[in-house]
Structure formats: structure tokens, C-alpha cells
N, C-alpha and C positions, 0 to 999 in steps of 0.2 A: 505494500500500501504507500502511495506517494506519502509524504509530510502534512497538503493540504489535507487532503482526503482524513486525516488521523484528527487532525485539530478539530472537523470539524465533526466527526460523531464524538469526539469528547464535549465540545462545545453543546452537542442534543441531551449529551448525557446525561451535562450538569442542568441544565434549565428543567429536564424533567421529574431530577431527585430534588428541585428546590418546592419547600413546603411552598404552597398557596398562599397567596396573598390575602389577608385579612377583610371580610367585609363589610364586617357588623361588630356593633360592641352592645352586648347585652348588659344592665345593671339591675341589680336589686339594692333593695332601703332598705333600710333597718331605723328604727328614732327607739332609747332611752332616756329615762328622765322626766324633766317635766317640755321637754319638746313635742313642740305640734308633731301628730305624723305626717310624712308625706304621701301626698293625693297619689301619686303615681308610686306603686313600691315595683315592681318589676315591669322593664320596658327593655326594649332592642330598638338600636337605631340604624341605620348603615345610610351613606352617601348615594345618591347617585351623579353621576357627571362630572366627578372629579377620579383622581391618583385614584388608584386602591389601596396606597397607603397613606391615604392623607384621613385614615379613620385611627391609624395605630395610638399619635399622638391626643386624640381624644378620649382616647379609651384608657386610659395610663390611671390609675388607681389616686387619688389625692389626698396627700398626707392630712389638707384640712378639711375632708370629711370623713370622718371618721365612719359614718353609718351605711357608708354606700360600698359595695362593692363590685369591678369593673370587668369582664373577661371578651375576651378578643374572642371574634366564633368564625366561621365560612359563613355563614347563614343564620337569618334570624329565623327561628323553631316557630312551628303553628302552634294555634292554640290559643291566639289573639282575640281580644275583646274589641277593638277600635283600632283605625290604623291615623295617624297626622300625619301628611305630605304638604314640605312649606320648601321654600326659597334656603337657597343653603347661603347666607354668608359667612367673610370674615371673622366675625362675630361665632358665628355658630361651630365654625372652626375649633374653637377653643371650650363653648357650651352650648352643648347641643339645643339648651333651650332658649340659645338666642337665635329665634327665626324672624325673617320677618321679609323686607326687601331694600336691594340696593338702588343706592344713589342713581340717580340719568344724568344729575346733572354737571358727572366728571368731575368733583369735590371729591369725593372717598375711592379712589384707586383704587382696584383689588384688579386680583388673578383667577377669583374667581367667576368661572361660566355663568352668565346670566341665565342658561338653562339647568343649572346645578341644585339637587333638592335632597332634605334630610329627608328619609321616611322612619318612623318612628310608631312600632307596634307594641300597644300596651294591653298586656296581660295579668296584672293585678293592682286595683284600686280602691283605694277607699274612701272614695267618691267616684264612679265613674262620671256621673253628669258634668263634675266641675274639672277631670280631665277633658271630656270635651270641650266646654268652656273654654279650656287655658291653652289647647290647638288652636280655634280660631280664632280669640285674642291677640293670640301672637302672630297672626299675620296664613295659619295652616287652615289646609280644608280637612276635614274629619270625613271619614269612612269606617266601615264596617267588615 
């Protein structure tokens, strides 16, 4: 075999043995003490229209939020009671609850494509009606 052919085979083998990029983040929250319970206690979100690895940073456990566990998964599981679809903004990349619209007048430059979306699947909630209200008041569209 010639050298170039061996390199191509090696490169293909490396690509097929790499782990798949994470596409979703599963979040579960608990409360303790006098803190009011969170409305959405289990949810999973995924980004659409951006690089697959964009969710890696947003899904890291945050030391400041002790009552929340985050787990990177290949996809969100079935069994949700509702879905919220909202525009993905630069703020959403840091906080999945920060959704809305991007500035059209050019004052806030962004590298997030205009058609990028965050899709949040809700599994458990202390108040399902409030979960829907929270979605819609943040600029999202609710469906079941």
C-alpha cells in the first residue's frame, strides 16, 4: 500500500472511533431548606442550528447552583409533558432560560445564526401551567 492510502485509512479509522458529539443537556433540580422549589424540576434542552459542541459549555455543572445536576447526553429522552422552542441568542449559550430575539439594528453583534433555536423538553414540574407561562413570557412557543 502506498503512504497516502495508509494515511486515508488511518484518518477514517480515527473519525469512526471518536465519540459522538453531545447534542443535549439533561437537567434535574432539587431544593432544600427554605428555598422555594423550582417550577421545572427535570428538563432536557438541545440547540438547533449551531455547532454540536456549543452545548458542552452550557451543560457544565455550576458550583454556584448546588441544587442542579447537568448531564450531557446524545439526545433528550421521550416522556416529556411539554416542549418549549425559542430563539437561541448569545445569552442562551450561557443560560438556557435566557431566550428571546436578537437585535436587528446591528447594535449587538452576534455569531449565533438567526435561525438557531433552543428546544427544551419538560419532564417534571411543580407547576406545569407555570412552566408553559415561563416559556411563552420568555419569547418561546409551547407545544405538547
